[in-house]
C-alpha positions in Angstrom: 118.8 120.7 189.6 121.9 122.4 191.1 121.5 125.8 189.6 117.9 126.7 190.6 116.9 125.8 194.3 113.4 124.8 193.6 110.9 123.4 196.1 111.3 119.5 195.9 107.8 119.0 197.1 106.2 121.0 194.0 109.0 120.7 191.5 107.2 118.2 189.2 103.8 120.2 189.3 105.6 123.5 188.7 107.4 122.1 185.8 104.3 120.8 184.1 102.5 124.2 184.5 105.4 125.7 182.7 105.6 123.0 180.2 101.8 123.4 179.3 102.1 127.2 179.0 105.0 126.8 176.5 103.4 124.2 174.3 99.7 125.0 174.3 99.5 124.3 170.5 100.3 120.5 171.4 99.0 119.9 174.9 96.4 120.5 177.6 97.1 119.8 181.1 94.7 117.3 182.8 94.9 116.0 186.5 97.8 113.5 186.3 99.4 114.8 183.1 98.8 116.2 179.7 96.6 115.2 176.7 96.8 116.2 173.1 95.2 119.7 172.3 94.9 118.7 168.7 91.9 116.5 167.7 92.1 112.8 168.3 89.7 111.2 165.8 86.9 109.1 167.0 87.7 105.5 166.5 91.2 105.8 166.9 93.2 103.8 169.5 94.5 106.1 172.3 98.2 105.7 173.1 99.0 106.6 176.9 102.6 106.8 177.9 104.1 107.7 181.2 106.3 107.3 184.1 108.1 109.6 186.6 109.2 113.2 185.7 112.9 114.1 185.3 113.2 112.3 181.9 112.3 115.2 179.6 111.4 114.8 176.7 109.8 111.7 178.0 107.2 111.6 178.7 105.1 114.7 178.2 107.3 116.0 175.3 106.1 113.0 173.1 102.5 113.9 173.3 101.1 115.1 169.8 100.0 114.0 166.5 101.6 110.7 165.3 102.8 110.0 168.8 101.1 109.8 172.2 97.5 110.9 173.0 98.3 111.5 176.5 101.3 111.3 179.0 100.9 110.6 182.8 103.6 112.5 184.7 104.6 111.0 188.2 106.6 112.8 190.8 110.5 112.9 190.1 111.6 109.3 189.2 108.3 108.0 190.7 105.7 106.3 188.7 102.3 108.1 188.5 99.5 106.5 190.4 96.8 104.2 189.1 94.1 106.9 189.5 96.2 109.4 187.6 96.6 106.8 184.8 93.1 106.0 184.6 92.0 109.5 184.3 94.3 110.2 181.3 93.2 107.1 179.6 89.5 108.0 180.1 90.1 111.5 178.8 91.7 110.2 175.4 89.5 107.0 174.9 87.8 107.5 171.6 86.1 104.3 171.5 88.7 102.0 170.0 90.7 101.1 173.2 93.7 102.3 174.9 97.3 101.1 174.9 99.4 102.0 178.0 103.3 102.3 177.5 105.8 102.6 180.1 109.4 101.5 181.1 109.6 98.1 182.8 110.1 99.3 186.4 108.3 97.8 189.4 106.5 100.9 190.4 105.3 101.5 186.8 104.3 97.7 186.3 102.2 97.9 189.5 100.3 101.4 189.0 99.8 100.7 185.1 98.4 97.2 185.7 96.1 98.6 188.5 94.7 101.2 186.1 94.3 98.6 183.4 92.4 96.3 185.7 90.2 99.4 186.9 89.7 100.5 183.3 88.7 97.0 182.0 86.1 96.7 184.9 84.6 99.9 183.5 84.1 98.2 180.1 87.2 99.8 178.3 89.5 97.7 176.1 93.1 98.3 177.5 96.5 96.7 176.7 99.8 97.4 178.1 103.3 97.3 176.8 106.4 97.5 179.3 109.5 98.7 177.3 112.6 96.4 178.2 115.3 97.8 176.0 118.4 97.9 178.5 120.8 95.1 177.8 122.7 95.8 181.1 119.9 95.1 183.4 119.4 91.4 182.5 120.8 88.6 180.2 119.4 88.0 176.9 117.6 85.0 178.3 115.7 87.0 180.5 114.4 89.9 178.3 111.2 90.3 180.3 113.3 91.6 183.4 115.2 94.0 181.3 114.6 97.9 182.2 113.2 100.4 179.7 115.6 103.3 178.9 115.8 105.4 175.7 114.2 102.6 173.9 111.0 104.0 174.8 111.1 106.4 172.1 111.2 103.6 169.3 108.3 101.8 170.8 106.2 104.8 171.5 106.7 106.3 168.0 105.8 103.4 165.9 102.8 102.5 168.3 101.7 106.2 167.9 101.9 106.0 164.1 99.8 102.9 163.8 97.4 104.5 166.1 97.3 107.8 164.1 96.8 105.7 160.9 93.6 104.2 162.4 94.9 100.8 163.0 93.1 98.4 165.5 94.1 98.0 169.2 95.1 94.5 168.3 97.5 95.7 165.6 98.9 98.8 167.5 99.7 96.3 170.4 101.3 93.8 168.1 103.6 96.5 166.5 104.4 97.8 169.9 105.4 94.5 171.1 107.5 93.7 168.1 109.3 97.1 168.3 110.3 96.5 171.8 111.7 93.0 171.0 113.7 94.5 168.2 115.1 97.5 170.4 118.4 97.3 172.5 120.0 100.0 174.3 123.1 100.6 176.7 124.2 103.6 178.7 127.3 105.1 180.4 127.4 107.9 183.0 130.3 110.3 183.8 128.6 111.5 186.8 125.3 111.1 188.8 122.2 113.3 188.8 121.0 115.4 191.6 117.2 115.3 192.8 115.5 118.8 193.2 116.3 120.0 196.7 119.2 117.6 197.3 122.6 118.6 198.2 124.4 116.0 196.6 123.9 113.6 193.5 122.3 110.2 193.9 125.6 108.4 193.0 129.2 109.5 192.0 131.6 108.3 189.6 135.2 108.0 190.6 137.6 110.5 188.8 138.8 109.3 185.7 136.1 106.5 185.6 132.6 106.1 183.8 129.8 103.9 185.0 128.6 101.3 182.5 125.0 100.3 182.5 123.3 102.6 184.8 119.7 103.4 184.8 117.9 106.4 184.1 116.6 106.9 187.9 119.9 107.6 189.4 120.7 103.9 189.7 124.6 103.4 189.7 126.1 101.5 187.0 126.7 97.7 187.1 130.5 98.1 186.4 133.1 100.9 185.9 135.6 101.5 183.3 138.3 104.0 182.6 137.1 107.1 181.0 137.4 106.6 177.2 138.0 108.6 174.1 135.1 109.0 171.6 136.5 106.2 169.5 136.8 103.7 172.5 133.2 104.6 173.8 131.7 104.1 170.3 133.3 100.5 170.0 132.3 99.7 173.6 128.6 100.7 173.0 128.3 99.2 169.5 130.3 95.8 170.1 128.0 95.2 173.3 124.8 95.9 171.2 125.8 93.7 168.2 126.4 91.0 170.5 122.7 91.3 171.6 120.5 91.2 168.5 117.1 89.9 167.9 116.4 87.1 165.8 116.3 87.7 161.9 117.6 91.3 162.7 118.4 92.3 159.0 120.5 95.0 158.1 118.6 98.2 158.4 118.7 99.9 161.9 117.2 103.1 163.5 120.0 104.5 165.8 119.5 106.7 168.7 122.3 108.3 170.4 120.9 109.9 173.6 122.3 112.6 175.8 121.3 112.0 179.5 121.1 115.6 180.6 124.7 117.2 180.6 126.5 115.8 177.6 125.5 118.4 174.9 125.0 118.2 171.3 128.6 119.0 170.0 129.9 115.9 171.9 127.1 113.8 170.9 127.8 114.6 167.3 131.4 113.8 167.7 130.3 110.4 169.2 127.7 109.9 166.6 130.1 110.2 163.8 132.2 107.3 165.4 129.2 105.1 166.1 127.9 105.7 162.4 131.4 104.5 160.9 131.4 101.5 163.2 127.8 100.4 162.2 128.5 101.0 158.4 131.6 99.0 158.7 129.5 96.2 160.0 127.6 96.4 156.7 124.6 97.9 158.5 122.2 100.7 156.7 121.5 103.6 159.4 117.9 104.8 158.9 116.8 108.0 159.9 118.8 108.2 163.0 118.3 110.5 166.0 121.0 112.4 167.9 120.1 114.4 171.1 118.4 114.6 174.3 115.6 111.9 173.9 115.2 110.3 177.4 117.1 112.1 180.1 118.0 111.7 183.8 117.7 115.2 185.3 121.3 116.4 185.2 123.3 113.4 184.7 126.2 113.4 182.6 126.1 110.4 180.3 124.9 108.8 177.0 123.1 105.9 175.7 123.1 104.2 172.3 119.9 102.4 171.0 119.6 100.3 168.0 116.2 99.6 166.6 116.2 96.7 164.2 113.8 97.4 161.3 111.6 95.4 159.1 109.4 96.8 156.2 106.4 97.4 158.6 108.3 99.1 161.3 110.5 101.2 159.0 107.3 102.7 157.5 106.0 103.7 161.0 109.3 105.0 162.2 109.5 107.4 159.1 105.8 108.5 159.4 105.2 112.1 160.4 105.0 113.1 164.2 104.6 116.5 165.7 105.0 117.0 169.4 106.6 119.5 171.5 109.9 117.5 171.5 109.9 115.2 168.6 109.2 116.2 165.1 109.3 114.4 161.8 107.8 115.2 158.4 105.0 117.8 157.7 101.7 118.0 159.5 98.9 120.2 160.0 96.8 119.2 163.0 93.4 120.6 164.0 93.1 122.2 167.2 90.5 120.5 169.4 88.5 123.4 170.8 86.0 121.3 172.8 86.5 120.4 176.4 87.6 116.9 177.6 85.4 114.7 179.5 86.2 111.6 181.6 84.2 108.7 182.9 83.0 109.5 186.3 83.5 106.8 188.7 81.6 106.1 192.2 83.0 107.5 195.0 80.5 106.8 197.7 81.2 105.2 201.0 79.2 102.1 202.7 77.5 103.0 206.1 79.7 102.2 209.0 78.8 101.3 212.8 78.6 104.1 215.4 81.9 102.5 217.0 83.8 103.0 213.6 82.5 106.6 213.2 83.7 107.4 216.9 86.8 105.9 216.2 87.5 108.1 213.0 89.6 110.5 215.2 92.0 107.6 216.2 92.8 107.0 212.5 93.6 110.6 211.8 95.9 110.7 214.8 97.6 107.6 213.4 98.0 109.0 210.0 99.5 112.2 211.5 101.9 110.2 213.5 103.2 108.3 210.6 103.3 111.5 208.7 105.6 113.2 211.5 107.8 110.1 211.5 108.5 110.0 207.7 108.9 113.6 207.4 111.8 113.3 209.9 113.1 110.1 208.3 113.0 111.2 204.7 116.7 112.0 204.2 117.8 108.6 206.0 115.4 106.6 203.8 116.6 108.3 200.8 120.2 107.7 201.6 119.6 104.1 202.3 117.6 103.6 198.9 120.2 105.3 196.9 122.7 102.6 197.9 121.4 100.3 195.1 118.3 102.2 193.9 117.3 105.8 192.9 117.0 107.2 196.3 113.4 108.3 196.1 112.0 106.0 198.6 112.4 108.7 201.4 110.7 111.6 199.6 107.8 109.2 198.1 107.0 107.7 201.5 106.8 111.4 202.9 104.6 112.6 200.2 102.3 109.5 200.6 102.1 109.8 204.4 101.5 113.8 204.2 98.7 113.3 201.6 97.3 110.4 203.6 97.1 112.4 206.7 95.5 115.4 204.8 93.0 113.1 203.3 92.2 111.3 206.5 91.5 114.4 208.3 89.1 115.7 205.5 87.2 112.4 205.6 86.8 112.6 209.4 85.5 116.1 208.9 82.8 114.9 206.7 81.7 112.6 209.4 83.0 109.4 207.9 84.0 106.5 210.1 87.2 104.9 210.6 86.8 102.7 207.5 86.3 105.5 205.2 89.0 107.7 206.8 91.6 104.7 206.4 90.5 104.3 202.7 90.9 107.8 202.0 94.1 107.9 203.5 95.4 104.8 201.4 93.9 106.3 198.2 95.7 109.5 198.9 98.9 107.6 199.6 99.2 105.8 196.3 98.0 108.9 194.4 101.1 111.1 195.8 103.7 108.6 196.8 104.0 107.1 193.3 106.5 104.5 192.9 106.4 100.6 194.0 106.1 101.5 197.5 103.2 104.0 197.0 101.1 101.3 195.2 102.0 98.8 197.7 101.3 100.9 200.8 98.1 102.3 199.1 96.8 98.7 198.4 97.6 97.6 202.0 96.0 100.4 203.6 92.9 100.2 201.4 92.6 96.5 201.9 92.9 97.3 205.8 90.1 99.6 205.4 87.9 97.1 203.6 88.4 94.7 206.3 87.2 97.2 209.1 83.7 97.5 207.4 82.8 94.0 208.5 83.3 95.0 212.1 80.7 96.6 214.5 83.0 96.8 217.3 87.0 97.3 217.3 88.6 94.4 219.1 92.1 92.7 218.9 90.6 90.4 216.1 89.7 93.4 214.2 93.5 94.8 214.4 94.6 91.4 213.2 92.2 91.1 210.4 93.3 94.5 209.2 97.0 93.7 209.2 96.2 90.3 207.6 94.4 92.1 204.9 96.9 94.7 204.4 99.7 91.9 204.0 97.8 89.8 201.7 97.1 92.9 199.4 100.8 93.7 199.4 101.9 90.3 198.8 99.3 89.7 196.0 100.1 92.9 194.3 103.9 92.9 194.7 104.5 89.2 194.1 107.3 89.3 196.7 108.1 86.6 199.3 110.2 86.5 202.3 113.9 86.6 201.3 113.4 88.8 198.2 114.7 91.8 200.1 111.6 93.9 200.2 109.2 95.3 202.7 107.6 91.8 203.0 110.5 90.7 204.9 109.5 92.9 207.8 105.8 92.7 207.1 105.5 88.9 207.5 107.4 88.5 210.8 105.4 91.5 212.2 102.0 89.8 211.3 103.0 86.3 212.6 104.4 87.7 215.9 101.3 89.9 216.3 99.2 87.0 215.9 101.0 84.7 217.9 100.9 87.2 220.8 97.1 87.7 220.5 96.7 84.0 220.5 98.7 83.8 223.8 96.4 86.2 225.6 98.6 89.4 225.3 96.9 92.7 225.0 97.0 94.6 221.7 99.6 97.0 222.9 101.7 94.2 224.3 101.4 92.1 221.0 102.0 95.0 218.9 105.2 96.1 220.7 106.7 92.7 220.4 105.6 92.4 216.6 107.2 95.8 215.9 110.3 94.6 217.5 110.4 91.6 215.4 109.8 93.6 212.2 112.7 95.8 213.1 114.7 93.1 213.6 113.9 91.4 210.5 114.3 94.6 208.5 117.9 95.0 209.8 118.6 91.4 208.9 117.7 92.3 205.2 121.4 93.5 205.0 122.4 90.0 204.3 120.1 89.5 201.5 120.3 89.9 197.8 117.5 91.7 196.0 115.4 89.5 193.7 112.9 92.2 192.5 112.7 96.0 191.8 115.4 98.4 190.6 117.9 97.0 193.1 118.1 93.6 191.5 120.6 94.5 188.7 123.0 96.1 191.5 122.8 93.1 193.9 126.2 93.2 194.9 126.0 97.0 195.8 123.0 96.1 198.1 124.6 93.5 200.1 125.6 94.9 203.6 122.8 97.3 203.6 119.2 96.9 204.8 116.1 97.3 202.5 114.9 100.8 202.6 111.3 99.5 202.3 111.6 97.0 205.2 113.2 99.7 207.3 110.5 102.1 206.7 107.6 99.4 207.2 109.2 98.7 210.6 109.5 102.2 211.6 105.7 102.8 210.7 104.5 100.0 212.6 106.5 101.0 215.7 105.0 104.5 215.5 101.7 103.1 215.1 102.2 101.1 218.3 103.6 103.9 220.3 100.7 106.2 219.3 98.2 103.5 220.2 99.8 103.5 223.8 99.7 107.2 223.9 96.1 107.2 223.1 95.2 104.6 225.6 93.9 102.0 223.1 92.9 98.8 225.0 92.5 95.4 223.5 
């Protein structure tokens, strides 16, 4: 990410084009990711894995015989959208259902959860597994809050082997959950990673130190320690993992020593020798270990150690043959699938709108364009704020979402659609292109606002309030956040409350909106005093203190810009 100056806006797409060109005997590109180019037998469960790009070989490199049927690839460090996930799942479905696998990150949980609901509504049996192997991200008593890091591979490998063997969806899900429960990982970093197009890394590590317990999206570590020798690092990792084992662990363990991007194989082998000696010294049998780059974080210098505690069933599946671009085990001769892929078509029709809403379509386009201009200018500011205790992608995610929304809104208006359809098109495009938690939440909020407009024949102050309330309800329902959690809800709730109060007191829409935007701005600034309770910033709560939440700040900026644009347009209410 520091050697070739790539276009950040197209980096993930460009990477996927080259990946498919280099691996056509394994994969075919479809909208949103890749699927197997070898035959997926009818009646087999389809394992669909995914997440943000920047982690190769995860996720596209793990598509193939004995592993995943497809991978959904979001933008760099940003979850793919629900529509992308749904398309990949429909493409690989062979009648026995689909298991969705992803790391336990808020954006992935939201988007994969939405896709699961959509697919189930279409009659498909779909289950999900969120990988939770990172012991640094939550205590043992809260396994469900842990992040997914290199343990993705152990869960996906055994689930893929079970699916390849023709096991039922119930069994594939059960095996994946058991593997997840018996997987533990811990990572360290010696330097941060740099996003494509960025001039500096997302975080830095002081000279002579290492960060302990960092994530794989540029999140800083939860603590720092002196730079160790290989013996000292092996002891730190092994001791921590042996203090956090599942119940009835047994003595047979698959070991993964993972390079995060810049620590290369020679050094990894040195470290693995130390790790192996420590584990065998504890009376453990190391079974079919892996040492190399398995789940990376762009160009981060760091390593992680994973222990996968085996039982007889899991060991058989761990040892089963697999053949993918980045992971191979045993001997396989897979038949190429020469037929074209098909997916279930969805209804994309738009309900009829009143003449007033059709005439107001241009207003929607102008508002989306104003928000796009705002977020394009604020991309770096929002990214820097998000990098304090997150992965630094909020700025670029919001910019991508707003840009796609503005384009989609303009196209919908050009087709003669009304304000509701223009707004819905913008919301769907925002969710599709922004990725991440904020992409899902903004997309849901905008689409809910669009749905509220359909019940209106005229545009009034109440119409605007209903749209705001619908958006807030959708965001709260999907994100499960409440005021005080240090999220965009901390700005959205006072905005909606102040807007309602102003309109109830007889203010014009412009007057009430201006006061509501000011309330949102003040509330967003006040999040600096809060500790995050949700999302990637939660494990780094102390680093977050003193800095406002990037999502709350961006929401306040957006509603302020919308208010200013309405005044310029001469909107009256």
